[in-house]
C-alpha positions in Angstrom: -4.3 12.2 3.6 -1.4 14.7 3.6 2.0 13.1 3.1 4.1 14.7 5.8 5.9 14.0 9.0 3.8 15.1 12.1 5.5 18.1 13.7 6.1 16.4 17.0 8.2 13.6 15.4 12.0 13.8 15.3 12.7 11.6 12.3 10.8 9.5 9.8 12.5 6.3 11.0 11.3 7.0 14.6 7.8 7.7 13.4 7.6 4.5 11.3 9.1 2.3 14.0 6.5 3.7 16.5 3.8 2.4 14.1 5.3 -1.1 13.7 2.3 -2.6 15.3 0.2 -1.8 12.2 2.8 -3.0 9.7 4.4 -6.4 9.0 8.1 -6.6 9.2 8.3 -6.7 5.4 6.3 -3.5 5.2 8.4 -1.7 7.8 11.6 -2.8 5.9 10.1 -1.7 2.6 9.1 1.8 4.0 12.5 2.3 5.7 14.5 1.4 2.7 12.6 3.7 0.4 15.4 6.3 0.1 14.8 10.0 1.1 12.8 11.1 4.1 10.0 12.3 1.8 9.9 9.0 0.0 9.7 7.1 3.3 6.7 9.2 4.3 5.1 8.6 0.9 5.5 4.9 1.3 4.3 5.0 4.9 1.1 6.8 3.9 0.6 4.7 0.8 0.6 1.5 2.9 -1.6 3.1 5.5 -4.1 4.4 2.9 -4.4 1.0 1.2 -5.0 -0.8 4.5 -7.5 1.9 5.6 -9.4 1.7 2.3 -9.6 -2.1 2.6 -11.0 -2.2 6.2 -13.4 0.6 5.4 -14.7 -1.3 2.3 -15.0 -4.4 4.5 -17.1 -2.3 6.9 -15.4 -3.7 10.0 -13.3 -0.7 10.9 -10.2 -1.4 13.0 -11.5 -4.6 14.5 -9.1 -6.4 12.1 -5.5 -5.8 13.4 -3.8 -3.9 10.5 -0.6 -5.8 11.0 -2.5 -9.0 9.7 -3.1 -7.3 6.4 0.1 -7.0 4.3 0.3 -4.9 1.2 2.2 -6.7 -1.6 3.0 -4.3 -4.4 4.1 -5.4 -7.8 4.5 -3.7 -11.3 6.4 -0.8 -9.9 3.9 -0.2 -7.1 0.9 0.0 -9.4 -0.5 -3.5 -8.7 -1.4 -4.5 -5.1 -2.7 -7.6 -3.5 -3.4 -8.0 0.2 -2.3 -11.0 2.2 -4.6 -11.3 5.2 -3.3 -13.6 8.0 -6.9 -14.4 8.8 -7.5 -16.0 5.4 -3.9 -17.1 5.0 -3.6 -16.2 1.3 -3.5 -13.1 -0.9 -7.0 -11.9 -1.6 -7.2 -11.4 -5.4 -10.9 -10.3 -5.4 -10.1 -6.7 -4.5 -9.4 -3.8 -6.8 -7.8 -0.5 -5.7 -7.4 2.9 -7.1 -4.6 5.2 -5.9 -5.0 8.9 -6.5 -2.1 11.4 -6.1 -3.9 14.6 -5.2 -2.7 18.2 -5.2 -0.7 19.6 -2.3 1.0 16.2 -1.6 -2.2 14.3 -0.6 -3.0 10.7 -1.3 -6.3 8.9 -1.6 -7.1 5.2 -2.1 -10.4 3.6 -3.0 -11.0 -0.2 -2.5 -13.8 -2.4 -3.7 -14.6 -6.0 -4.3 -17.1 -7.8 -6.5 -18.6 -8.9 -3.2 -18.8 -5.4 -1.7 -22.4 -4.3 -1.0 -23.2 -0.7 -2.0 -26.3 0.8 -0.5 -28.5 2.7 -2.9 -29.7 6.1 -2.0 
């Protein structure tokens, strides 16, 4: 996913605040306090990509409200646990890989020991 502000948006803060229905208040504050406009966009897409990878790995798509899944970063942003309001505790059974790709793109892969992978 490219890390840039959509052309129709006036500011990063406005863009993030319009998306507040998919982020917890803690996540919104973390994103908006990230520093430069570029860093705010990087944090926004980082949070989005982790959530997207998680719900895709669950196989349930956007049936889970993204706001109920909170990214909790530690270790300078390299460790992540997800707190899901539906299970009411951090889910430690998930692993994530974050890849910073060329041309300012970001990709995240999520998996769990309980994730079923179909064979081809």
